[in-house]
N, C-alpha and C positions, 0 to 999 in steps of 0.2 A: 770437538772438532768442528770446524767451520765448514759451511756448505755453499756451494754455488750452483745455481740452476743452469742448465745447458743453454737456456736463452740468454741469460746474462753473460755467459762465456762467449756466446756467438756475437754479442754486441760489443763486448769490450776486449775480446781476445785474452791473450795471456796476461795482460795487465790486470785482469780481474784476480789473479792469484796473489799478487803482491801484498795487498792489505790483509788478505786472509791468512798467509803464511807469516806474518809478522807476529802473530799470537799463537799459532799452531804449527806443528811440523807437517801436518797433513791437512788436505782440503777435500771434502767429498764434492763430486759432481753429480747433481741429481737430474734425472730425466723422468718427467711426469710425476714428480714428488718422490721418486724412489732412488736410493743411492745406487748408481751404476758404476762409478770410477772413483779412484782415489789418486790424488796427486800429492807428491811429498817432495821435500827438500832432498837434494842430492846427497848430502851427508847422511841423512836418516836412511835413505835407500841404501847407500853403501854399508851402514850398520846392520841393516836387515839381511843383506847378502851375506856378510861375514858371519852373522849368527846363524844363518841356514847352513853355511858350509861347516861351521863348528859342530852343529848338530849332526850333520851327515857323517863327519869324521868320528864323533862319538858313537854313533850307531854302527858305523863299520868296525870300529875297534871292539865294540861289544859283541858283534857277530863273529869277528875273527876270534876272540877269547872264548866264545861259546862253541867254536868249531863248526860254525855255519858258512865259512869261507874256506874254500880249498885253494891252496897255493900250488897247484899242480901245473904239469906242462899242458900246452894247447891240445896235444893228442889225448892226454888223460881227461881233460875237460870234456872234449868231444865224445869220448868213449862214455863218459858219465851221462852226458845229455842223450846219447843215443839209447842208452840203457832205460831211461825213464820215458821214452816216447812209445 
C-alpha cells in the first residue's frame, strides 16, 4: 500500500493520489509518520460495502436460525423488553 504524508497532500492536493492509486487500490495518509487515514478507489469501497452487507445478512440469518431473533408483534417486543429491565 502506498503512503502519502499529510504535508505532501497539503502541497499537491488530490492530485497526489493519482500516481499512488495507479499501483494500489488504497493509499495511506500519514500524519507525523503514523497512518491516520486510508483513501481508496470508489469501486474498491463499493466492494467493501457490499461485503459488509453480505456479512451482516449472513449473521442475521444465523441468528434467526438459532432462535435469537423474534418475529413478534411490536406489542410483544415491548413486553419482552420491559420484562428484562
